[in-house]
N, C-alpha and C positions, 0 to 999 in steps of 0.2 A: 492656433489661437495663442498669440503672443502679445505682449504689451500689457499696459494697465487695464485692469478690469477683465483680463482674459479668463481668469478662473471663474469669475461670476458668470461670464458669458458661456463658458463650458458647462457649468452646472445648470444653466437655464436652457441652452439650446444646442449644446454639443452633441457629438455622435460617438457613442461608446459601442464597441463591438466585442462580444464575448465568443471566442472560439472554444467549443467544448460545452455541450449542454447536459452536463451531468451534475453531480453533487456540488463541486466547487463552483461551477458556472452559475447554477441556480442561486446558491447562497450569496455569491457576489452580486448578482442582479438584484436580489431582495435588499441587500445592504445598500447598494447605490440608491435605490428608491427611498429607503429609510433615512438616508443621509441628505435627502433633498434634491437628488439629481432629477431634473425635469426634462432633459433632452431625449433624443432618440436612442433606443437600446435594441440592438440586434443580437439574437442568440443563434449561433451556428452549431449544428450537431450532425455527426455522420450517421447516427442511428435515427430511424424514423419515429422514435418515441420521445415523449416529453420525459424530463429527468426521473429516474427511478433509483431505488436503493439496491446496491449490490450484495451486501452481507447476507440477506435472506436467501440468495440464490444457492449458496452452499449449505444452507441450514433448512429453513422451513420448506423451500420449494422442492428440494430433493427428498424430503420426508413426506411430500404429498400433503403438507398442511396448508399450503397457500399456492395458488397458481402464479406463474411467473409474471402474468400481465396484471397482477394485483400488488405490485411492489412499488408503485409510484411514490415519489418522495412527497411528504406533506408540504404544502405551501405555507410559508409564514405570512405572506401578503401577496397581493396582485403586483406583477412587475411591469405590466403595460409594455410588452416587448414584441418585436417582430421576430417570429420563430422561423428559422430556415433549417428544418429538420430533414434528415436523410440526404443531405448534400454536404459532403466533406469539403473542408478547406484544402486547397491544393498548392497554394503559394502565398507569399507575402512580399509586397513591394514597400519597403520601409521608407524610401524617399517620397513616394507618392501617397503613402499612408493608405494602402488598399490591401484588402484580403481577396485573393482569387478563389473561386469556388469551382467544384467539379463540373457544374453545368455551364461554365464559361462566364458567369456573372462576376462582377467585382463589387466589393462593399467598402466604401470609404469610412475612415474612422478619424477621430481626434484622440481617442484613447482606446487601446486594445488590451484585452485580457486574454491570455492563452491558458486554457485549462483543459488541454486535450487528453490528459491522463495517460493510461497505459492500456495495452491489449495483451491477451494471453499469448505466451510464446508457443508457437505450434510445434508439432513433431517435425523434426528437420527433414525427414525424407518424404517428399510430397506425395508420392504414390502410396506410401503406407499411411500417411495422414488422412488420405481420402477414402480409406477403407470404411465401409459401413460398420458402425459400432465404435469408431474412434472419435472421442470428444475432447474439447477443451471447455473450461467454464470461466466465462467472464461477463458475457452479455445476457440480456433477457432471453434471447433466442437460444443461446447455449443452455441456459437453465431449463427452459421449457423442453428442449429436445432430450436432454439427459434425464430429466424427470420422467418423461414418457417412456424412455427405454428401461429405466429402473422399475417402473410400474409393471412392465411386461414380465418381470421375474427372470432376469438373465441367470445363467448357471454360475458364472463368476465374473466379478468386476475386477479389473486390473488397473491400479492407480500408479502412475509413474511420477514419483516425487512426494516426499513426506514433509513438505513445509506446512504452513498453517492451512492453506486451502486443500491440499491433498489429504491431510489428516482429517479435516472436517468432512470431506467427501467420503472417506473410508468410514468415518463414524456414522454418517447418515445411512450408508449402505448396510452396516451391521445392524443399525436400529431397524432397518426394513427386513432384516433376516437374510440378507444376501451374503454369499461367500465373497470374500475380498482378499486379494493379494496386493501388497504395497511394496514397490521397489524404490529404494533410496540409495544413491551412490555415496552419501555420507555415512557416518558410523551409527546414526540414530535419527529418528524423526526430530524435527525442530532444531537440529544441531546448528544450523546457520544462524538463526535469530537468538537462540537461547543457550547454546553450548552443550557439550557432551554430558555434563553432570545432570542437567535437567532433561536432556534428550534421552538419557537412560531411563528416567522416570516415565517419559512419554512412550518409550518402546515397551516397557512393562505394561502400561495401560492398554496399548493397542493389542498386545498378545493376549492379555487377560480377557479382552472382549472378542477374541476369536479371529483377529486379523492375522493372516499369513504374512508376516513382515520380513522382508529380505533387505538387509542393509549391506553396504559395501559392494553393491553390484550395480551394473549399468545395463540398460536394455539395448541389445545390439540390433534387434530387428522385430518388426511386427509382421506376422504372416496372415495372409488372407486365404479364403477358400476359393473355389472356382466361380462362385457367384459374387465375389468381391466383398464378402463379409469377413471381419477379423476373426481369426480362430485361435491364434496363439501368440505369445510373446517369448522371444528368445533372450536369455540373459548372459552376461559376460562370464558367469561361473560355469557355463555349459548347460544349465538347466533350461527347461521349456515349461511354460505355464499355459495350459489351455484356457482360453477366455473368450467370451463373446461381447464384452464391453471393455474398452480401454479408455481411461481418462488421463489425458496428458496434463500434468500440473508442474510445469517446469519454470514457473515464475512469469515475469512480465517484461514486455518491451515498451519503452516509452514512445509515445506517438509524436515524433519530431521530424519524420522524413519530409513532410510537406514544407518544412522550413529550409530545406537544402538550397543553398545559393542565395538566401535572403539577406545574409550578413548578420543574422542573429547568432548569439553564442549557444547554439543548439546542437546536440549530438546524441549518441546512444544512451548516455547517462542522464539526459534531460536537458533543461534549459537553465543556464546559470542566471541567478538574479541576486540582488543585494538583500539586506535584511528587511528592506521596505518593499520587497517583491518587484522591484524594477529590473527588467531584463538587461543583461550585458550583450553588447555586440561582439563580433569575433575579435575585435581589437582589445577587448576587456574594458571598454568604455560603457558606462551605464546609460541606458536610454531613459527618457523622461515621459514617453508616451506609450510604452509597451510594458505590461506587467504580466506576472506568471503566478499561478496558484495550483495547488493540488499535487497529485502524483508525478506530474511531469516536471515540477520545479526542483532545482538544486539551489538551496539557499544556506548562507553561513549562519551558524548558531553560536551565540556568545557562550552558552554553557559548555559547549564542546570544542573550545579552542578556536572558534570561528571556522571549523571544518564545514565544507559544503555537505549538507545532508539531503538525501532524496528519501522522502517518507511516503510509504504506501499505507497511510493510515486514514481512516474515516474522519477522525477528529481533526487531524492536521489539515485535511482538505477544507473543512468548514472554517477553522481558525484562520488559515492563510487567505482564503477567499475574502473573509471579512476585512482583514488588514489591507489586502490589495485594493478592495473597493474603496475603503476609507482614503487610502493614499492617492488613488487616481484623481480624486476631486478635492484634495486638500493642499493648502500652502505647504511648502517644504518644512516650515517650522512646526506644523501641526501633524506631520506624518509620524506613524508609529512603526516600531520594528516588530517583525514576526518572531515572538519569543515563546511559542507554545512548547511545552515540554512533551516530547513524544509519549503517547500512550496507546496501547493496543489491547484488544481482547479477542478471545476465541472460546468457543464452546465445543467440546469434543469428548466422546465417551463418558458423558455424565459429569465432566469436570469443567469448571469455569477457569480459564487461564487469562490473567491480565498482567500487563507489564507497563512500567513507566521508565522514562529515560532511554538510554541506548545500551541495553545489556550486551550487544555484540561488540561494543568497544571495551568491555571489561576483560581483564586477564584473570581475575580471581572471583570466587563466589563464596559466600558464607550463608548457611541456612540460619536465619536469625529467629525464625518462629516455626513451630511445627517440625515435622520430620519428612525426609524424602520417602521413607518406607511407607508412611501413611498416605502419601500423595496429597497431603494437606499441609502446605508450608509457604514461607516466603524466603526467597533467595535474593540476597543483596549482592550486586556486582561492584567490584572495585577496580579502579585504574589509577596507577601512580599515586596511591594513598588517599584517593577520594571516592565517594560513592557516585557511581556513574549510571546505575539503573537498578531495577528490582523487578522480580516476577513473583506472582502469587498463583498458587494452585488452590482453589476453593478457600481463599483467605483474603479476599479483596477488600474487606472493610478496613484493613490496616494500610492499604496502599497509599492513601493520601499522606500519611505520615512519612513514608519512604520517598514520595515525590518531593516533599519539602526538603529531605536530606539531599536529593539530587539538585534541587533549585539553589540550595545554600552551600553547595560544594562541601558537604560535611565530610569529615575524615573517615577513611576506611582502614581497618574494620570499625564499624560503629562501636563506640566504647560502652554503650549502655547494656544492662541486663534486660531481658524481656521475660514476661511471665511464663511463656511456654517454650523457652529454648531448651532443646534436648542435647544430649552428648554429641550427636553427629553434627551439631551446629556451633560447636565451641570455637572452631578455628577456621580461617579461610582455606580454601583449596583451589587448585587450578580449575578455572571454569571450563577448560577443555574445548575451546573453539577450534574449528578446523583451520588449517593453513589457508589464508585468504587467497592464495594462488590456485587453490583447488575449489572451484565453485560448488556450492550446495544449492538445493532447490529452495526457492522462495524466501530469500531474506526480505524483511519488511523495512529495513533501514539500510541504505547504502552510504558509506562514508567515502569522500574523496577530498583531495586538497591536503592541507598541511596537517601534521600530527599535532594534537593538542599539547600545549605547553603546560607544565605543572604549576598553574597559577591559581591563587585564591581570588575569588571574586564574590561580590554580593549580587544576587539575582532578585530584582524587584518586578513582579508581574504588573502589567498595566491594569488599572482598574477604571 
């Protein structure tokens, strides 16, 4: 659709295909219709279900408060789409503008949005991963299966990985009165996304709630009994933990394999795109008809030195999908950059944890309000003399103020006094992030590309 009037023709009768029928895909489809797109819309999803919400799977579903099949995402409006569910995309022909499906069909497009997200990283030894009682948690089926097993009252649940999801699973198990062991190869829970200072607080929280927390260890093997059920986990320190349920929480793998050979700039770290969500091809040239949104996208962010960020955040998926949808059917002069400030939340062991910015980019942390010992505080992260992120434990009402500090590249440490700053928050300390060459479980932000330069800039959100 080139030439004069092509955009109007696209909006009126064009073909838009969305690969990935989850949160980002649905919100993009709704935005396209809101913005007046009247052409054909095809939604392709590898799961047989219409879009559903994932955060409840590690919370309400595991607690038995809601069934996994009652987690459908609320619809903002009708999208009038053709739904191709339970049929994964298997290939992309960029020249012919066609998406190949597993059933052999091909779907033509004028604009394509890729929102294929991520999947749970499985236990690497296939025979052990297939033992009865070994689970991952990502899909609705995963949540339903694990919830059923927890309801049977296993003797012990063994969680591999103490990132956000692993910690939430452990929390749900303790709330159900189940014995839980958590193994984390890092020095503490949440150490990858939040650093060792905050990780030590999370470790205390877990142990206080009865979790058998083992840090600095790796699982060397899962052992099954003669009937093929898991019975024990063997650790690198020589210990063995008897267990009848193992939950593997080793982070996520981006769903890009179907794009191999397509010529798109896609790989294990995601699909590279510009700030307007347009995908790059393998030569580093931006495409004008292929867009990316959600967990699978790697996009440069002005606030963080134009580093490419991969964000596994609910809010980012929504914001990026809306920007991508707007830009797909807009003139180049009307396109918007994706400038959402990363924000994340988790609820575990009775504490609400929320963060803004990119704490994992910080080298220092200062407790600006509350105390670490009370587990009610705000920690502000600094990088090269500026505020780069903040985390709140049961202190979220102040977080918008700290988000503004991130947005305006405010100096670190913040020069202001606060009403409830305590002696342990008077000066910055090393945030104690692990060596990036030693992976930890479940970071929610992945940085790649150039190091941020120490530049001052003004950030103006789009209104």
